[in-house]
C-alpha positions in Angstrom: 116.1 103.2 103.0 112.9 102.5 105.7 110.7 100.0 104.5 107.5 102.3 104.8 109.7 104.6 102.3 110.2 102.2 100.1 106.9 100.8 100.1 105.1 104.4 99.9 107.0 105.3 97.2 106.2 102.1 95.4 102.7 102.5 96.0 103.1 106.1 94.4 104.6 104.9 91.5 102.3 101.9 90.6 99.5 104.4 90.4 101.5 106.5 88.5 101.8 103.8 86.2 98.6 102.5 86.0 97.5 106.0 85.4 100.1 106.8 82.5 98.2 103.4 80.9 94.2 104.4 81.2 95.4 108.1 80.1 95.8 106.7 76.7 91.9 106.0 77.0 89.6 107.9 76.1 87.5 108.4 79.4 86.3 111.1 82.0 89.5 112.2 83.9 87.9 111.4 87.1 87.3 107.8 86.1 90.6 107.4 84.7 91.6 108.0 88.7 89.4 106.2 90.2 90.2 103.3 88.3 94.0 103.8 88.7 93.7 103.8 92.0 91.5 100.5 92.4 93.9 98.9 89.9 97.2 100.1 91.8 95.5 98.8 95.3 94.9 95.6 94.2 98.3 95.2 92.1 100.0 96.3 95.1 98.8 93.8 96.9 100.2 91.3 95.4 103.7 93.1 93.5 104.6 94.6 96.9 103.8 92.1 99.5 107.4 91.6 100.4 107.7 95.6 100.9 104.8 95.3 103.0 105.8 92.5 105.5 108.8 93.9 105.9 107.5 97.7 107.0 104.8 95.5 109.4 108.4 93.9 111.2 109.5 97.6 111.4 106.6 98.6 113.0 105.9 95.8 114.9 109.8 96.1 116.2 108.8 99.4 117.1 106.2 99.1 119.2 107.8 96.0 121.5 111.1 98.5 121.4 108.1 101.4 122.9 106.3 98.6 125.6 109.9 97.6 126.6 111.1 101.1 127.3 107.4 102.2 128.6 107.6 100.0 131.0 111.2 100.0 132.0 110.8 103.5 132.8 107.4 103.0 135.0 109.5 100.2 137.0 112.1 103.3 137.0 109.1 106.2 138.5 108.1 103.3 140.9 111.2 102.5 142.7 111.5 99.0 141.7 114.6 100.2 139.3 117.7 98.7 141.6 120.3 99.9 139.4 
C-alpha cells in the first residue's frame, strides 16, 4: 500500500473517530463537523507523523525520478546522448 494512501486513510479514520466522539455531545451538526476537522488535523500532526514523512519521501523520490528522466530526454533530443 502506498504511503499516500495510508496517510489519507489515516486522516479520514481519525476524522471519523473524532466525529464519533463529538456526536455524543449536544451541539449543532455543522459545529461538530468543524470541530472534528480541526481536532483531527491537530491530532494527525502528532499521531500520523511517520506516515506523513514516508509519503513526503515517496513524493521527493518521484520528483527526482521525473527530473532525471526529463534531463535525459532533453539531452537525447539535443543529440548529446551518444548511447
